[in-house]
C-alpha positions in Angstrom: -17.3 5.1 24.9 -19.7 5.5 27.8 -22.9 7.4 27.5 -22.5 10.6 29.6 -24.5 10.3 32.8 -25.4 6.7 32.1 -22.3 4.6 32.2 -20.2 6.8 34.5 -19.4 5.3 37.8 -20.7 7.0 41.0 -20.5 5.8 44.5 -22.0 8.0 47.2 -24.2 11.2 47.3 -23.5 14.6 45.9 -22.1 17.3 48.3 -24.2 20.2 49.5 -23.8 23.4 47.5 -22.8 25.0 50.8 -20.0 22.4 51.2 -18.7 23.2 47.7 -18.6 26.9 48.4 -17.0 26.3 51.8 -14.2 24.2 50.3 -13.2 26.8 47.8 -13.3 29.6 50.4 -11.3 27.6 53.0 -8.7 26.9 50.4 -8.4 30.6 49.5 -8.4 31.7 53.2 -5.7 29.1 54.0 -3.5 30.6 51.3 -4.0 34.1 52.7 -3.3 33.0 56.3 -0.1 31.2 55.2 1.1 34.4 53.5 0.7 36.7 56.5 3.8 38.5 57.8 2.5 39.2 61.3 -0.2 38.2 63.7 -3.4 40.0 62.9 -6.7 40.8 64.7 -8.5 39.6 61.6 -7.1 36.2 62.1 -8.2 36.2 65.8 -11.7 37.1 64.5 -11.6 34.2 62.1 -10.5 31.8 64.8 -13.4 32.9 67.0 -15.9 32.6 64.1 -14.6 29.1 63.4 -14.8 28.1 67.1 -18.5 29.2 67.1 -19.2 27.4 63.8 -17.7 24.2 65.3 -19.8 24.6 68.4 -23.0 25.0 66.3 -22.3 22.4 63.7 -21.3 19.6 66.0 -24.8 18.8 67.2 -26.0 18.7 63.6 -23.4 16.0 62.5 -23.8 12.3 63.2 -22.3 11.2 66.5 -21.2 8.0 64.7 -18.2 8.8 62.4 -18.6 5.7 60.3 -20.1 6.2 56.8 -23.5 4.7 56.0 -22.2 2.2 53.5 -22.5 -1.6 53.2 -23.5 -3.3 56.4 -23.9 0.1 58.1 -26.2 1.5 55.4 -29.2 1.6 57.8 -27.1 2.8 60.8 -26.8 6.2 62.4 -23.4 7.1 60.8 -22.6 10.0 58.5 -23.6 10.4 54.9 -20.9 9.3 52.4 -20.1 11.7 49.6 -19.2 10.5 46.1 -15.4 10.3 45.7 -15.4 9.2 42.1 -14.6 12.6 40.7 -13.9 16.3 41.6 -13.2 15.6 45.3 -11.4 18.9 45.6 -14.7 20.6 44.8 -16.0 19.7 48.3 -12.9 18.8 50.3 -10.1 21.5 50.4 -7.6 18.9 51.3 -7.8 17.7 47.6 -6.6 19.7 44.6 -9.1 21.1 42.1 -8.7 20.6 38.4 -10.6 20.7 35.1 -10.7 17.5 33.0 -12.1 16.5 29.6 -12.5 12.7 29.0 -12.5 11.2 25.5 -12.7 7.5 25.9 -9.2 6.2 26.9 -7.7 9.6 26.7 -8.2 12.6 29.0 -6.7 16.1 29.2 -7.1 18.9 31.7 -5.6 21.8 33.7 -4.7 22.3 37.3 -3.3 25.2 39.3 -1.9 24.4 42.8 -2.5 27.2 45.4 -0.1 28.1 48.2 -1.9 25.6 50.5 -0.1 22.8 48.6 3.4 24.3 48.8 6.4 22.2 49.9 9.7 23.7 48.9 9.7 27.5 48.3 7.3 28.2 45.5 6.9 24.5 44.6 4.2 21.9 45.0 4.8 19.2 47.7 5.4 15.9 45.9 2.8 14.2 48.0 0.1 16.4 46.6 1.2 15.5 43.1 0.6 11.8 44.0 -2.8 12.8 45.4 -3.7 14.8 42.3 -2.8 11.9 39.9 -4.7 9.4 42.0 -7.8 11.5 42.0 -7.6 12.6 38.3 -6.8 9.1 37.0 -9.7 7.5 38.9 -11.9 10.3 37.7 -10.9 9.3 34.2 -11.7 5.7 35.0 -15.1 6.5 36.4 -16.1 8.7 33.5 -14.8 6.0 31.0 -17.2 3.5 32.6 -14.8 1.0 34.1 -13.1 1.8 37.4 -11.7 -0.1 40.4 -9.4 0.1 43.4 -5.9 1.5 43.0 -3.4 -1.3 43.2 -0.2 0.7 42.6 0.9 4.3 41.9 4.3 5.3 40.8 5.6 8.9 40.2 8.7 10.2 38.5 9.5 13.8 39.3 11.2 15.3 36.2 11.2 19.0 37.1 10.0 21.0 40.2 6.3 21.9 39.9 5.4 25.5 40.6 2.5 26.7 42.7 0.1 29.4 41.4 0.8 28.4 37.8 -1.6 27.1 35.2 -0.5 23.6 34.2 -1.9 21.0 31.9 -2.1 17.2 32.2 -2.6 14.3 29.8 -3.9 10.8 30.8 -4.0 7.6 28.9 -5.5 4.3 30.0 -6.0 0.7 28.7 -7.7 -2.5 30.0 -5.5 -5.5 30.4 -6.6 -8.8 31.9 -8.7 -7.4 34.7 -6.4 -4.4 35.3 -6.7 -0.8 34.3 -3.3 0.6 33.4 -3.0 4.4 33.3 -0.2 6.8 32.6 -0.2 10.5 33.1 2.0 13.6 32.5 1.9 17.0 34.1 3.3 19.8 32.0 4.2 23.5 32.1 3.9 24.4 28.4 5.9 21.7 26.7 8.1 21.0 29.7 7.3 17.7 31.4 7.2 18.2 35.2 5.9 14.8 36.5 5.0 11.4 35.2 2.6 8.9 36.8 1.8 5.3 36.3 -1.2 3.6 38.0 -2.6 0.1 38.0 -6.1 -0.5 39.3 -8.2 -3.6 39.6 -11.3 -3.6 37.5 -14.4 -3.5 39.7 -17.9 -4.7 39.2 -20.5 -2.1 39.8 -23.1 -4.8 40.5 -21.1 -5.8 43.6 -20.6 -2.3 45.0 -22.1 -2.1 48.6 -25.2 0.0 49.1 -24.9 3.6 50.0 -27.5 5.5 52.1 -29.1 8.6 50.5 -29.5 11.8 52.4 -32.2 11.5 55.1 -35.1 13.8 55.4 -34.8 16.5 58.0 -37.0 15.9 61.1 -40.1 18.0 61.2 -40.9 20.5 63.9 -41.6 19.1 67.4 
């Protein structure tokens, strides 16, 4: 079993605390906006505020959209955030979840908000695939051996409800350079979805370099 904080895989830099707060708020506000019955002046005010934020943030972001990784590590691109775990904490396009890793076993909970709805009251199946991909690779990274996803299969057993506390169970094994994982998503004892993933074991020593955050320029 890896030593916490020592053997865990990371690749990239931690998100800003402001980015984490923004992701959670955007996810909640999106759910509220999707639930509105009628056009509202409050939504117009939000659109105006977002337009102003976009105008003011654009000059602060890198003009080069490529991440500063590998051959571009010394370039002028954007900083690359660590995607090994908890991507939903800083990117509202990814689901949030809680996970506890115990070697080759992992358990956790997830609650999908309205932003991930497909059929009425149910989670879109594509978000379930995204969730399992993120959670299984999180498990791999915390377990100390991770790698690129080679295949992901899902079997939908029952419709998965939004706005419901669900639990999941993950199991993995190493087999001839492959990481083979299985997962189950459950509502109580009812199995909603099953996942199977194969990943190619990576070598941390061969990971490309990643640029750290750069110091802010001093006053002119």
